[in-house]
Every structure is written in structure tokens, then in C-alpha cells.
C-alpha positions as CSV (number, residue, x, y, z in Angstrom):
1,M,-44.1,-38.3,-7.9
2,G,-42.4,-41.7,-7.8
3,V,-42.2,-44.4,-5.1
4,L,-39.4,-42.6,-3.2
5,G,-41.1,-39.2,-3.4
6,C,-44.4,-40.8,-2.2
7,A,-42.6,-42.4,0.8
8,L,-41.0,-39.1,1.7
9,A,-44.3,-37.3,1.5
10,E,-45.9,-39.9,3.8
11,K,-43.3,-39.3,6.5
12,V,-44.1,-35.5,6.4
13,R,-47.8,-36.0,6.3
14,P,-49.1,-39.6,6.7
15,P,-52.2,-40.1,4.7
16,T,-55.4,-40.9,6.6
17,P,-57.4,-43.6,4.8
18,R,-61.1,-43.1,4.7
19,T,-62.6,-44.7,1.6
20,A,-62.1,-48.0,-0.2
21,A,-60.1,-46.1,-2.9
22,D,-57.4,-45.4,-0.3
23,V,-54.4,-47.7,0.3
24,P,-53.2,-47.4,3.9
25,I,-49.5,-47.3,4.7
26,S,-49.8,-50.4,6.9
27,G,-52.3,-52.4,9.0
28,S,-51.6,-50.1,11.9
29,H,-52.4,-47.0,9.9
30,V,-56.0,-48.0,9.1
31,T,-59.0,-46.2,10.6
32,P,-62.5,-47.4,11.7
33,E,-63.9,-45.3,8.8
34,W,-61.7,-47.1,6.2
35,L,-62.3,-50.5,7.8
36,T,-66.0,-49.9,7.6
37,A,-65.7,-49.0,3.9
38,V,-63.8,-52.3,3.0
39,L,-65.2,-54.8,5.5
40,C,-68.9,-53.7,5.9
41,R,-69.6,-53.2,2.2
42,G,-72.9,-55.0,1.4
43,V,-74.1,-54.9,5.0
44,P,-76.3,-51.8,5.4
45,G,-75.9,-50.0,8.7
46,A,-72.8,-52.0,9.8
47,H,-69.8,-50.1,11.1
48,V,-66.4,-50.9,12.6
49,V,-66.3,-49.4,16.1
50,S,-62.7,-50.1,17.0
51,F,-59.7,-52.2,16.1
52,S,-56.4,-53.4,17.6
53,N,-53.1,-54.9,16.4
54,P,-52.0,-57.5,19.0
55,S,-49.0,-58.8,17.2
56,G,-46.9,-58.6,14.0
57,S,-43.7,-59.1,12.1
58,S,-41.8,-57.5,9.1
59,G,-40.1,-59.2,6.2
60,S,-40.9,-58.8,2.5
61,T,-44.1,-57.2,3.8
62,E,-45.3,-55.9,7.1
63,R,-47.6,-58.5,8.7
64,L,-49.9,-57.6,11.5
65,A,-52.7,-59.3,13.4
66,L,-55.9,-57.2,13.3
67,R,-58.8,-57.6,15.7
68,V,-62.0,-55.7,14.7
69,V,-65.1,-54.8,16.8
70,Y,-68.3,-54.1,14.9
71,D,-71.6,-52.4,15.9
72,D,-74.7,-54.5,16.4
73,A,-75.4,-54.7,12.7
74,G,-72.0,-56.0,11.9
75,Q,-72.1,-58.5,14.7
76,R,-75.5,-59.8,13.6
77,A,-74.1,-60.2,10.0
78,G,-71.2,-62.3,11.4
79,L,-68.6,-60.0,9.8
80,P,-65.0,-61.3,10.4
81,T,-63.2,-60.2,13.5
82,E,-60.0,-62.2,13.6
83,L,-58.0,-60.8,10.7
84,F,-54.4,-60.4,9.4
85,T,-52.9,-57.7,7.3
86,K,-50.0,-57.6,4.9
87,A,-48.7,-54.3,3.6
88,G,-45.9,-52.8,1.7
89,T,-44.8,-50.3,4.3
90,K,-41.1,-49.7,3.9
91,V,-39.6,-48.4,0.7
92,S,-37.5,-51.6,0.4
93,Q,-40.7,-53.7,0.6
94,R,-42.4,-51.7,-2.1
95,L,-39.4,-51.8,-4.4
96,L,-39.3,-55.5,-4.0
97,T,-43.0,-56.2,-4.7
98,G,-43.3,-53.5,-7.4
99,G,-40.0,-54.3,-9.1
100,A,-40.8,-58.0,-9.2
101,G,-44.1,-57.3,-10.8
102,V,-46.1,-58.9,-7.9
103,L,-47.7,-55.8,-6.6
104,H,-51.2,-56.8,-7.6
105,G,-50.9,-60.6,-7.1
106,E,-52.9,-60.8,-3.9
107,E,-55.4,-58.2,-5.1
108,H,-56.1,-60.5,-8.1
109,F,-56.3,-63.6,-6.0
110,Y,-58.4,-62.4,-3.1
111,M,-60.7,-60.0,-4.9
112,S,-61.3,-62.0,-8.1
113,L,-60.2,-65.7,-7.9
114,R,-60.4,-66.9,-4.3
115,D,-64.1,-67.5,-4.3
116,K,-63.8,-69.7,-7.4
117,T,-62.0,-72.5,-5.5
118,T,-62.7,-74.5,-2.4
119,M,-58.9,-75.2,-1.9
120,E,-57.3,-74.9,1.6
121,A,-56.2,-71.2,1.6
122,P,-57.0,-68.2,3.7
123,R,-60.2,-66.3,3.0
124,G,-59.5,-62.8,1.7
125,Y,-61.7,-59.7,2.6
126,W,-59.9,-56.9,0.9
127,A,-56.8,-56.3,-1.2
128,K,-55.6,-53.2,-3.1
129,A,-52.4,-51.7,-4.5
130,D,-51.5,-48.2,-5.6
131,N,-49.5,-48.0,-8.8
132,R,-48.0,-44.6,-8.0
133,S,-46.6,-45.2,-4.5
134,W,-46.5,-49.0,-4.7
135,R,-48.3,-49.2,-1.4
136,S,-50.4,-52.3,-1.1
137,I,-52.5,-53.9,1.6
138,T,-54.3,-57.2,2.0
139,I,-56.8,-58.1,4.7
140,M,-57.3,-61.8,5.1
141,E,-58.4,-64.4,7.6
142,D,-56.0,-65.0,10.5
143,I,-55.8,-68.7,10.0
144,V,-53.7,-69.2,13.1
145,A,-56.7,-68.0,15.1
146,T,-59.5,-69.4,13.0
147,R,-58.0,-72.8,11.8
148,G,-55.3,-73.4,14.3
149,A,-52.8,-73.2,11.5
150,R,-49.1,-73.8,11.8
151,F,-46.8,-72.4,9.1
152,V,-44.4,-74.9,7.7
153,G,-40.6,-74.1,7.6
154,P,-39.0,-73.9,4.1
155,T,-36.8,-76.9,4.8
156,E,-39.2,-78.9,6.9
157,R,-39.5,-82.6,6.0
158,L,-43.2,-83.4,5.3
159,T,-44.7,-86.8,5.7
160,E,-46.0,-88.8,2.8
161,D,-49.6,-88.2,3.9
162,Q,-49.0,-84.4,4.1
163,M,-47.5,-84.5,0.6
164,H,-50.5,-86.3,-0.8
165,D,-52.8,-83.7,0.8
166,L,-50.7,-80.9,-0.6
167,V,-50.9,-82.1,-4.2
168,R,-54.7,-82.6,-3.7
169,T,-54.8,-78.9,-2.6
170,L,-53.1,-77.9,-5.8
171,A,-55.3,-80.1,-7.9
172,C,-58.4,-78.6,-6.4
173,M,-57.2,-75.1,-7.4
174,H,-56.0,-76.1,-10.8
175,G,-59.1,-78.1,-11.6
176,Q,-61.6,-75.4,-10.4
177,L,-59.8,-72.6,-12.3
178,W,-59.0,-74.8,-15.4
179,E,-59.0,-72.4,-18.4
180,D,-61.2,-70.0,-16.5
181,P,-61.4,-66.6,-18.3
182,A,-60.8,-64.8,-15.0
183,I,-57.1,-65.9,-15.0
184,T,-56.2,-63.9,-18.1
185,V,-55.4,-60.9,-16.0
186,L,-52.4,-62.8,-14.6
187,R,-48.9,-62.9,-16.0
188,T,-47.8,-66.0,-18.0
189,L,-44.8,-68.1,-17.0
190,R,-42.8,-66.6,-19.8
191,Q,-43.6,-63.1,-18.6
192,Y,-42.6,-64.1,-15.1
193,I,-39.1,-65.3,-16.0
194,D,-38.6,-62.3,-18.3
195,R,-39.3,-60.0,-15.4
196,A,-37.0,-61.9,-13.1
197,S,-34.3,-61.8,-15.7
198,A,-34.6,-58.0,-16.1
199,M,-34.8,-57.4,-12.3
200,V,-32.1,-59.6,-10.9
201,A,-30.0,-60.7,-14.0
202,A,-31.3,-64.2,-13.3
203,R,-29.1,-66.0,-15.8
204,D,-25.9,-64.5,-14.5
205,R,-26.9,-64.8,-10.8
206,A,-28.0,-68.4,-11.3
207,A,-24.5,-69.2,-12.6
208,V,-23.0,-67.6,-9.5
209,G,-25.4,-69.7,-7.5
210,M,-24.1,-72.9,-9.1
211,D,-20.7,-72.1,-7.8
212,R,-21.8,-71.1,-4.3
213,A,-24.0,-74.2,-3.9
214,A,-21.7,-76.6,-5.8
215,Q,-21.5,-79.1,-2.9
216,E,-25.3,-79.5,-3.0
217,I,-25.5,-80.2,-6.7
218,P,-24.9,-83.6,-8.4
219,A,-21.6,-83.9,-10.2
220,R,-23.4,-84.4,-13.6
221,L,-24.9,-80.9,-13.4
222,H,-21.6,-79.2,-12.6
223,G,-20.6,-76.8,-15.4
224,Q,-24.1,-76.8,-16.8
225,A,-25.3,-73.3,-15.7
226,D,-26.1,-72.0,-19.2
227,R,-27.8,-75.3,-20.2
228,I,-29.9,-75.2,-17.0
229,Y,-31.0,-71.7,-17.7
230,E,-31.8,-72.4,-21.3
231,A,-33.8,-75.4,-20.2
232,T,-35.7,-73.3,-17.7
233,V,-36.7,-70.8,-20.4
234,R,-37.8,-73.6,-22.7
235,S,-39.8,-75.3,-20.0
236,L,-41.6,-72.1,-19.1
237,N,-42.4,-71.6,-22.8
238,I,-44.0,-75.0,-22.8
239,G,-46.0,-74.1,-19.7
240,T,-47.1,-70.9,-21.4
241,N,-47.8,-72.0,-24.9
242,E,-48.3,-75.8,-25.0
243,M,-50.4,-76.7,-21.9
244,P,-53.9,-75.8,-20.8
245,Q,-53.8,-72.7,-18.7
246,T,-54.9,-72.6,-15.1
247,L,-54.3,-70.6,-11.9
248,L,-50.9,-71.2,-10.5
249,H,-49.7,-70.3,-7.0
250,G,-46.4,-69.4,-8.7
251,D,-44.2,-69.8,-5.7
252,A,-45.3,-73.2,-4.4
253,H,-42.3,-74.2,-2.3
254,V,-42.9,-75.8,1.0
255,G,-42.2,-72.6,2.9
256,Q,-45.4,-71.1,1.6
257,T,-47.6,-73.8,3.1
258,Y,-49.3,-74.4,6.4
259,V,-51.1,-77.2,8.2
260,T,-54.4,-76.7,10.0
261,A,-55.4,-78.2,13.3
262,E,-57.3,-80.8,11.4
263,G,-54.2,-81.7,9.4
264,K,-55.1,-80.1,6.1
265,M,-52.3,-78.7,4.0
266,G,-52.8,-75.2,2.5
267,Y,-51.1,-72.4,0.7
268,A,-50.6,-68.8,1.9
269,D,-48.9,-65.8,0.3
270,W,-50.4,-65.2,-3.1
271,H,-48.2,-62.4,-4.4
272,H,-46.8,-64.5,-7.2
273,C,-50.0,-66.0,-8.6
274,L,-49.7,-66.7,-12.3
275,R,-51.4,-68.5,-15.2
276,G,-49.8,-71.5,-16.9
277,G,-49.5,-75.3,-17.0
278,W,-50.3,-77.2,-13.9
279,A,-47.0,-79.1,-13.7
280,F,-45.2,-75.8,-12.8
281,D,-46.8,-75.8,-9.4
282,F,-46.6,-79.6,-9.0
283,A,-42.9,-79.8,-9.7
284,Y,-42.1,-76.9,-7.4
285,A,-44.1,-78.4,-4.6
286,V,-42.8,-81.9,-4.8
287,N,-39.2,-81.2,-5.6
288,S,-38.8,-78.5,-2.9
289,A,-40.7,-80.2,-0.2
290,C,-39.3,-83.8,-0.4
291,E,-35.9,-85.0,0.6
292,P,-34.5,-86.9,-2.5
293,E,-35.0,-90.3,-1.0
294,D,-38.6,-89.6,-0.1
295,R,-39.4,-88.1,-3.5
296,R,-38.0,-91.1,-5.3
297,E,-40.2,-93.4,-3.2
298,W,-43.4,-91.2,-3.4
299,E,-43.3,-89.3,-6.6
300,R,-45.4,-91.7,-8.8
301,G,-48.0,-92.1,-6.1
302,L,-48.2,-88.3,-5.7
303,M,-48.7,-88.0,-9.4
304,E,-51.6,-90.5,-9.3
305,T,-53.2,-88.7,-6.4
306,Y,-52.8,-85.4,-8.2
307,L,-54.3,-86.6,-11.5
308,N,-57.2,-88.3,-9.8
309,S,-58.0,-85.1,-7.9
310,L,-57.5,-82.9,-10.9
311,A,-60.2,-84.8,-12.8
312,E,-62.5,-84.8,-9.7
313,Y,-62.3,-81.0,-9.5
314,G,-63.0,-80.4,-13.2
315,G,-59.6,-80.3,-14.9
316,A,-58.8,-82.2,-18.1
317,A,-56.3,-84.7,-16.5
318,P,-53.7,-85.9,-19.0
319,S,-52.6,-89.6,-19.1
320,F,-50.0,-90.6,-16.6
321,D,-47.2,-90.8,-19.2
322,D,-48.0,-87.3,-20.6
323,A,-48.2,-85.9,-17.1
324,W,-44.9,-87.5,-16.1
325,L,-43.2,-85.9,-19.1
326,S,-44.7,-82.5,-18.1
327,Y,-43.4,-82.9,-14.5
328,R,-39.9,-83.7,-15.7
329,Q,-40.0,-80.7,-18.1
330,Q,-41.1,-78.3,-15.4
331,S,-38.4,-79.4,-12.8
332,F,-36.0,-76.6,-13.8
333,W,-37.6,-73.5,-12.3
334,P,-37.6,-74.9,-8.8
335,L,-33.8,-75.2,-9.1
336,T,-33.1,-72.0,-11.0
337,A,-35.2,-69.8,-8.7
338,W,-33.1,-70.8,-5.7
339,L,-29.8,-70.6,-7.7
340,F,-30.3,-67.0,-8.5
341,T,-31.5,-66.3,-5.0
342,I,-28.3,-67.7,-3.4
343,G,-26.3,-66.1,-6.3
344,R,-27.4,-62.6,-5.5
345,A,-25.0,-59.7,-6.1
346,W,-23.8,-57.7,-3.1
347,Y,-26.2,-54.9,-3.9
348,Q,-29.2,-57.2,-4.1
349,P,-31.4,-58.0,-1.0
350,E,-30.9,-61.3,0.7
351,M,-34.2,-62.9,0.0
352,Q,-33.5,-66.2,1.8
353,P,-30.7,-67.3,4.2
354,V,-27.8,-69.2,2.6
355,D,-28.4,-72.4,4.5
356,R,-32.1,-72.5,3.4
357,C,-31.1,-71.9,-0.2
358,K,-28.6,-74.7,-0.1
359,A,-31.1,-77.2,1.5
360,I,-33.7,-76.5,-1.3
361,I,-31.1,-76.5,-4.0
362,R,-29.9,-80.0,-2.8
363,R,-33.5,-81.2,-3.2
364,T,-34.3,-79.6,-6.5
365,A,-31.0,-80.3,-8.2
366,A,-31.3,-84.0,-7.3
367,A,-34.7,-84.0,-8.9
368,V,-33.4,-82.5,-12.2
369,D,-30.7,-85.2,-12.2
370,D,-32.9,-88.1,-11.2
371,L,-35.7,-87.3,-13.6
372,D,-33.4,-86.7,-16.6
373,A,-35.1,-83.3,-17.0
374,F,-32.8,-82.4,-19.9
375,G,-33.9,-85.5,-21.8
376,A,-37.5,-84.5,-21.2
377,L,-36.9,-81.3,-23.2
378,G,-34.7,-83.0,-25.8
379,I,-31.6,-81.0,-24.9
């Protein structure tokens, strides 16, 4: 039975999750028995007594706040009560995450990798996906409740201090997972773009995106759609085969970030986590988050902050000149990703609003032009 068949069967007879092997339909379809199995493991005698879902939203996944009440044993153990769930509930959501090859991303991150880094990111308590139905569920810390977090808008203009903290966050993760054997379960950058190309015809849709966003793109890049895509593939080959491998967020644009009540910058949404060269994340973060005039003023200082932090957290920091070359080389994906997003065909889902795509294309295209990213690749 495929994804559609499973979804139809669920409507006729919704499954009741009871053991950790089960994957609920959503955060509102859980049971105290299932929550006990996944949240109380390792605490003998602890049980979930009740739960509630005070708020939620739906997008690429269904997102629900989850409040949990434990028995005395669970309370004494300090088990988490202010939680948040993400689930592939609708067929469209499952086809999106499963088709894009990101079904197990958060499972890998929260169940195997999160405890290896002290970076600013939510704590994860359970994540699992089902390969047959493409159902998935993640239970994580509700950082709005626990850290006073505010999620950053995808086109929000960050301050210089926030940008320095953001690249320190990436350096912490990259350094602490530097060439860690645990990341071998993740896809490489080359596998990532191959999947994107197969799923959305990325090369063709990016060319359409060049036309749709032409006013946001420097004149010197006009008519260069094929060259940009070829450069993107070459840059990701470098990130896969010629750089030390580390854990990558994989979708490190500013819309995936949050700021805590204490002013710390963190990353949420770990569906796309990958393995590859550090500069992939750095370029995506800096080029998508900064207005061009800010980036031009801050980028060298941001690189110095990143490299110092990378060394502090255990990574083998390259020289500034070598790092700068890598940054220039990895500046293509942040542009290409948003070009094929805005260049979608009529039958493809609208992943991001047009105005948002144009704003980020304006930032990332300016970076490709300013940094002579083609020259960095010798093409």
C-alpha cells in the first residue's frame, strides 16, 4: 500500500498509536500511552497522565503546541512539559517531505546528532518517520515557551550583532560535528541537488525563475541561467568531495532562525540536514540574511568571527584566504534554490510567496555578482 492508500485507510480507520514503533497521524492524534512510551523511556514508573494542544498551524507540516501532565514519577524526574510537535498529516505534506528526500531529516538530527552539539537549537525528545505511509512526527521543546523565542521572518533585516551571533551558532555546530562518523547517515550536497533536480526539474525551473525575477538580478547575470546552474553543481561537488565533511543545517536561510529572549540566534526546522563543507551553510546564512549593502560592509568581519569560533569548537579552520575562496564558491546554491522556487510550474506547490522569493533573490544574486563567484570556480 502506497502513500495515498495509507492516507485513505487512515480516514476509514485512524490508527491508535500505543508503542514507540507507531507513528501518529498528527500531534493531536497521540495518546497518553504513546506519549509515555516515547517521553518516559528511561524513567521507571513514569507515565503521561494527560495532554492538550493549546495552539497550532499548518504549512509544509502540521505544527501543534503540546502540553503534557505526568504522574509523580515523571514530575520528580523533571520530564519536559512544554512541547511542540511537527507531523506530516496531509497527503500533500507527506508527498512534499517524502518526495524531497527529507522525511528522516529531523529523526536523524534529534535522535542521533542534537546531543553532540551545544549550539542554539531546540531540544528534541522524539522523532520518527514511516517509510510506507510517509507519516512523520517530531516532538521538540517549545522554544517560544521555554526560551522566549521569536521566529525571524524570511526577509527580516538582521543587525550586525545578530549576524555575528548567527555565524557563531553555525561554527559551534560545524566544529563539534567536524568529520564525526555519525553524519555519514546523511545525504551529501551532490545527492541533495540530484534529488532536487529529479523532483522539480531544478535546472529548467531555475531558468524560468531568472525571467520572473529579472528585475532583482544584476544585469551581468542576465542570460546566464545555464552557467549559474552548472556553477551550482560544480560548487556542490566541491562541498561534497573537496572539503572536510560536517553536519550542515542544509536550509540555512534567515527564515529558519529565531532569537531568544536573551538575544541568542538559533536554527529551527531540521528536515534538510546534510553533510558537506561548512561554507555551504555560511554562504546561505550570510547571503540570504543580509541586505547587499550590509553584507558588503560586514562579510569579512563575519568570516573572521566564524573561523575563530570554528577553531574554538574543534573544527580545522582554514586560512582566511582559503575560507574566502570557499565562501565565494558556495554562493550559488542560495540563489539557485530560490530561483527554482519562484520558477515553479503551475502543477508544483507554491513553497514561498513571490514577494519573499524576489527579496531573497535580490540579496543572493547581488552576492554572486559582488563576489565574482564564477571566477572563484574558474568558469
